[in-house]
C-alpha positions as CSV (number, residue, x, y, z in Angstrom):
1,X,3.1,24.4,3.3
2,X,3.9,21.2,5.2
3,X,3.9,18.9,2.2
4,X,6.3,21.2,0.4
5,X,8.6,21.3,3.4
6,X,8.7,17.5,3.5
7,X,9.4,17.2,-0.2
8,X,12.1,19.8,0.0
9,X,13.8,17.9,2.9
10,X,13.6,14.4,1.3
11,X,13.6,15.3,-2.4
12,X,11.5,12.4,-3.6
13,X,11.4,11.7,-7.3
14,X,8.1,12.5,-9.1
15,X,6.3,9.3,-10.1
16,X,2.6,10.1,-9.5
17,X,0.1,12.8,-10.1
18,X,-1.0,14.2,-6.7
19,X,-3.4,14.7,-5.1
20,X,-5.4,11.6,-6.1
21,X,-9.1,12.2,-6.4
22,X,-11.5,11.7,-3.4
23,X,-14.8,10.7,-5.0
24,X,-18.2,10.7,-3.3
25,X,-20.3,7.6,-4.1
26,X,-23.8,8.1,-2.7
27,X,-25.4,5.1,-4.5
28,X,-22.7,2.8,-3.2
29,X,-23.0,4.3,0.2
30,X,-26.8,3.6,0.2
31,X,-26.1,0.0,-1.0
32,X,-23.9,-0.7,2.0
33,X,-26.0,1.2,4.5
34,X,-23.8,4.3,5.0
35,X,-24.8,7.9,5.1
36,X,-21.8,8.9,3.0
37,X,-18.9,7.0,1.3
38,X,-15.9,8.4,-0.5
39,X,-13.2,6.5,-2.5
40,X,-9.6,7.7,-2.2
41,X,-8.5,6.8,-5.7
42,X,-4.9,5.7,-5.3
43,X,-5.5,3.4,-8.3
44,X,-5.6,6.5,-10.5
45,X,-1.9,7.1,-9.7
46,X,-0.7,3.6,-10.4
47,X,-1.7,2.1,-7.0
48,X,-0.7,2.9,-3.4
49,X,2.9,1.7,-3.8
50,X,3.9,4.6,-6.0
51,X,3.9,7.1,-3.1
52,X,6.4,5.1,-1.2
53,X,8.6,4.5,-4.2
54,X,9.0,8.2,-4.7
55,X,10.9,8.3,-1.4
56,X,12.7,4.9,-1.8
57,X,14.1,5.9,-5.2
58,X,15.0,9.4,-4.1
59,X,18.6,10.4,-4.8
60,X,19.5,7.0,-6.4
61,X,21.8,7.3,-9.4
62,X,20.7,5.9,-12.7
63,X,21.5,2.2,-13.1
64,X,20.8,1.4,-9.4
65,X,19.6,-2.2,-8.8
66,X,16.8,-3.0,-6.4
67,X,15.8,-6.4,-4.8
68,X,12.4,-7.1,-3.4
69,X,10.0,-9.9,-2.6
70,X,6.3,-10.6,-2.9
71,X,3.6,-13.0,-4.2
72,X,3.3,-14.0,-7.8
73,X,0.4,-11.5,-8.0
74,X,2.2,-8.8,-6.1
75,X,1.3,-5.3,-7.2
76,X,4.3,-4.1,-5.1
77,X,6.7,-6.1,-7.2
78,X,5.2,-5.1,-10.5
79,X,5.0,-1.4,-9.5
80,X,8.5,-1.4,-8.3
81,X,9.8,-3.1,-11.5
82,X,7.9,-0.8,-13.8
83,X,8.8,2.5,-12.1
84,X,12.4,1.5,-11.5
85,X,12.8,0.8,-15.2
86,X,11.2,4.2,-16.0
87,X,13.8,5.8,-13.8
88,X,16.7,4.0,-15.4
89,X,17.1,1.4,-12.6
90,X,16.9,-2.4,-12.6
91,X,15.1,-4.9,-10.4
92,X,15.4,-8.5,-9.2
93,X,12.4,-10.0,-7.5
94,X,11.8,-13.2,-5.6
95,X,8.2,-14.5,-5.8
96,X,6.3,-17.0,-3.8
97,X,3.2,-18.8,-5.0
98,X,-0.3,-17.4,-4.3
99,X,-3.7,-18.7,-5.6
100,X,-4.3,-17.9,-9.2
101,X,-7.0,-15.4,-10.2
102,X,-7.5,-13.5,-13.4
103,X,-5.8,-10.5,-11.9
104,X,-2.9,-12.3,-10.3
105,X,-2.1,-14.1,-13.6
106,X,-2.0,-10.8,-15.4
107,X,0.2,-9.2,-12.7
108,X,2.6,-12.2,-12.7
109,X,2.9,-12.1,-16.5
110,X,3.5,-8.3,-16.4
111,X,6.1,-8.7,-13.6
112,X,8.1,-11.2,-15.7
113,X,8.3,-8.5,-18.5
114,X,9.0,-5.5,-16.3
115,X,11.6,-7.0,-13.9
116,X,15.2,-7.8,-15.0
117,X,15.4,-10.9,-12.9
118,X,12.5,-13.0,-11.5
119,X,13.2,-15.9,-9.2
120,X,10.2,-18.1,-8.1
121,X,10.2,-20.1,-4.9
122,X,9.0,-23.7,-5.4
123,X,7.5,-23.7,-1.9
124,X,7.4,-21.4,1.2
125,X,10.4,-23.3,2.5
126,X,12.5,-22.4,-0.5
127,X,11.7,-18.6,-0.4
128,X,14.9,-17.8,1.5
129,X,16.9,-19.6,-1.2
130,X,15.0,-17.7,-3.9
131,X,15.9,-14.5,-2.2
132,X,19.6,-15.5,-2.2
133,X,19.4,-16.3,-5.9
134,X,17.7,-13.0,-6.6
135,X,20.3,-11.1,-4.7
136,X,23.2,-12.8,-6.5
137,X,21.6,-12.1,-9.8
138,X,21.1,-8.5,-8.8
139,X,24.8,-8.1,-8.1
140,X,25.5,-9.0,-11.7
141,X,23.1,-6.4,-13.1
142,X,25.3,-3.4,-12.3
143,X,28.4,-2.1,-10.7
144,X,26.7,-0.8,-7.6
145,X,25.6,-2.8,-4.5
146,X,21.9,-3.7,-4.8
147,X,19.4,-1.9,-2.6
148,X,16.9,-3.9,-0.6
149,X,13.2,-2.9,-0.6
150,X,11.2,-4.9,2.0
151,X,8.1,-6.7,0.8
152,X,5.2,-4.3,0.2
153,X,7.7,-1.4,0.4
154,X,7.0,-1.3,4.1
155,X,9.9,1.0,5.1
156,X,9.7,4.2,7.2
157,X,10.8,6.5,4.3
158,X,8.0,5.0,2.2
159,X,5.5,5.6,5.0
160,X,6.1,9.4,4.6
161,X,4.5,9.2,1.2
162,X,1.3,7.8,2.7
163,X,1.5,10.5,5.4
164,X,1.3,13.0,2.6
165,X,-1.7,11.2,1.2
166,X,-3.5,11.6,4.6
167,X,-2.7,15.3,4.6
168,X,-4.4,15.6,1.2
169,X,-7.7,14.7,3.0
170,X,-7.5,17.8,5.1
171,X,-7.9,19.8,1.9
172,X,-10.4,17.5,0.3
173,X,-13.0,17.0,3.1
174,X,-14.8,19.6,5.1
175,X,-15.2,17.4,8.1
176,X,-13.4,14.2,9.3
177,X,-15.1,10.9,8.5
178,X,-15.8,8.2,11.1
179,X,-13.3,5.8,9.6
180,X,-10.9,5.1,6.8
181,X,-11.0,1.5,5.6
182,X,-7.7,0.2,4.0
183,X,-6.3,-3.3,3.2
184,X,-3.6,-4.3,5.7
185,X,-0.7,-6.2,4.1
186,X,2.7,-5.1,5.2
187,X,1.3,-2.1,6.9
188,X,3.0,0.9,5.3
189,X,-0.1,2.5,3.9
190,X,-2.1,2.2,7.1
191,X,0.8,3.5,9.1
192,X,1.1,6.6,7.0
193,X,-2.6,7.3,7.1
194,X,-2.7,6.9,10.9
195,X,0.3,9.3,11.3
196,X,-1.3,11.9,9.0
197,X,-4.6,11.8,10.8
198,X,-2.8,12.3,14.1
199,X,-1.1,15.3,12.7
200,X,-4.4,16.7,11.5
201,X,-5.9,16.1,14.9
202,X,-8.7,14.0,13.5
203,X,-10.4,11.3,15.7
204,X,-11.0,9.3,12.6
205,X,-10.2,5.6,13.0
206,X,-8.1,3.7,10.6
207,X,-9.7,0.3,10.1
208,X,-6.9,-1.9,8.7
209,X,-8.5,-5.0,7.2
210,X,-5.9,-7.8,7.4
211,X,-5.4,-9.7,4.2
212,X,-2.0,-11.2,4.9
213,X,-0.5,-13.5,7.6
214,X,-0.6,-12.0,11.1
215,X,3.2,-12.2,11.3
216,X,3.5,-9.3,8.8
217,X,0.0,-7.8,9.1
218,X,-0.6,-6.7,12.6
219,X,-1.2,-3.5,14.7
220,X,2.2,-3.6,16.5
221,X,4.1,-3.6,13.2
222,X,1.9,-0.9,11.7
223,X,2.4,1.4,14.7
224,X,6.1,0.8,14.7
225,X,6.3,1.8,11.1
226,X,4.3,5.0,11.9
227,X,6.6,5.9,14.8
228,X,9.8,5.3,12.8
229,X,8.4,7.5,10.1
230,X,7.6,10.2,12.7
231,X,11.3,10.1,13.7
232,X,12.3,10.7,10.1
233,X,9.9,13.6,9.9
234,X,11.3,15.1,13.1
235,X,14.7,15.2,11.4
236,X,13.1,17.3,8.6
237,X,11.8,19.7,11.2
238,X,8.2,18.2,11.2
239,X,8.3,16.9,14.8
240,X,5.6,15.6,17.1
241,X,5.8,12.9,19.7
242,X,4.4,9.9,17.8
243,X,4.4,7.5,20.8
244,X,2.2,9.9,22.7
245,X,-0.3,10.8,20.0
246,X,-3.4,8.7,19.5
247,X,-2.8,6.5,16.5
248,X,-6.3,5.2,15.9
249,X,-5.6,1.8,14.1
250,X,-8.0,-1.1,14.5
251,X,-7.2,-4.3,12.8
252,X,-10.0,-6.5,11.5
253,X,-9.2,-10.0,10.1
254,X,-10.5,-10.8,6.6
255,X,-7.7,-13.0,5.2
256,X,-9.8,-16.2,5.1
257,X,-7.9,-19.5,4.3
258,X,-4.7,-17.7,3.2
259,X,-3.1,-14.8,1.4
260,X,-4.5,-14.4,-2.0
261,X,-7.4,-16.8,-1.5
262,X,-10.7,-15.2,-2.5
263,X,-13.3,-15.3,0.3
264,X,-17.1,-15.6,0.0
265,X,-17.5,-12.2,1.8
266,X,-14.9,-10.6,-0.5
267,X,-16.5,-11.9,-3.6
268,X,-19.9,-10.6,-2.5
269,X,-18.4,-7.2,-1.9
270,X,-16.6,-7.4,-5.2
271,X,-19.8,-8.1,-7.1
272,X,-21.7,-5.3,-5.3
273,X,-19.0,-2.8,-6.0
274,X,-18.9,-3.8,-9.7
275,X,-22.6,-3.0,-9.9
276,X,-21.7,0.5,-9.0
277,X,-18.7,0.8,-11.4
278,X,-16.0,0.0,-8.8
279,X,-13.5,-2.7,-9.8
280,X,-11.8,-4.5,-6.9
281,X,-9.1,-7.1,-6.8
282,X,-9.8,-10.3,-4.8
283,X,-6.6,-10.3,-2.7
284,X,-6.8,-6.8,-1.2
285,X,-9.7,-4.5,-2.2
286,X,-12.5,-7.0,-2.1
287,X,-11.7,-8.3,1.3
288,X,-11.2,-4.8,2.7
289,X,-14.5,-3.5,1.2
290,X,-16.4,-6.5,2.6
291,X,-16.1,-4.7,6.0
292,X,-18.8,-2.3,4.8
293,X,-21.2,-5.3,4.3
294,X,-20.9,-6.2,8.0
295,X,-22.8,-4.5,10.8
296,X,-20.6,-1.6,11.9
297,X,-20.9,1.8,13.5
298,X,-19.4,3.6,10.5
299,X,-21.8,6.2,9.1
300,X,-19.4,8.3,7.1
301,X,-16.5,6.3,5.7
302,X,-13.6,6.5,3.2
303,X,-12.4,3.4,1.3
304,X,-8.7,3.6,0.4
305,X,-8.6,2.1,-3.1
306,X,-5.1,0.8,-3.3
307,X,-4.8,-1.6,-6.2
308,X,-3.5,-0.2,-9.5
309,X,-5.7,-0.5,-12.7
310,X,-4.1,-3.3,-14.7
């Protein structure tokens, strides 16, 4: 089996319970005007970042130190700190301010507990200095050189985890959907899904709903991550020519006034989803789900529920 071959080649650590459920939601589909809607419940496994961390932590000796960056409400920073600690590692995180919501406040408080070092930038201009301070502090946490994890965990090895998530769909659905809707932050999740769909031969489009600044959340960066992950897969004997396959990624802007700022469209989507038992965060999930409230040609869709249940 392909997934087994990949796991044997890269020996990721085991952090999540796979596969995550794919749930049909006919009432919610009707509410947003679709014929069929499924939820890919990455939230059930601790959020979408867990898949990538399995590969980023692979082979790391106990006591390793990781440095990463994100917003004060970053699920990536919190998930990295929590799972690193569970694996016997340590973390130093540099955080930049984002608008406060109930969820972002809870995430920020939990991150301060889970991470060994938290350095907060006083403004966007001081974020580089906050990163330097976090790195220096990380060097004092252990004898080994700290390991860098990019913001959002957007690294080709991590993308392989999301590639495996897309392969799960081949076993969970009888026929390809029209589209998979996913929040677009740093791009690793969308890249892995697109790569997996290309492997499956599905014409399903990945609709990546941009919730972060264009400099990090864009189609070019997403496709570059997918192709670099394809190169790594080739080294494991899972080769296909990624630049020549059709990677169906469409980017739709829904960021609003800025990262982490709730939008009217997102809040309407959030309220509607809540009526049907689906809890969405305002930074990622609500903005991405708002796409279904617009006039689209999607009849059978999947919503990739990425945010962990805090």
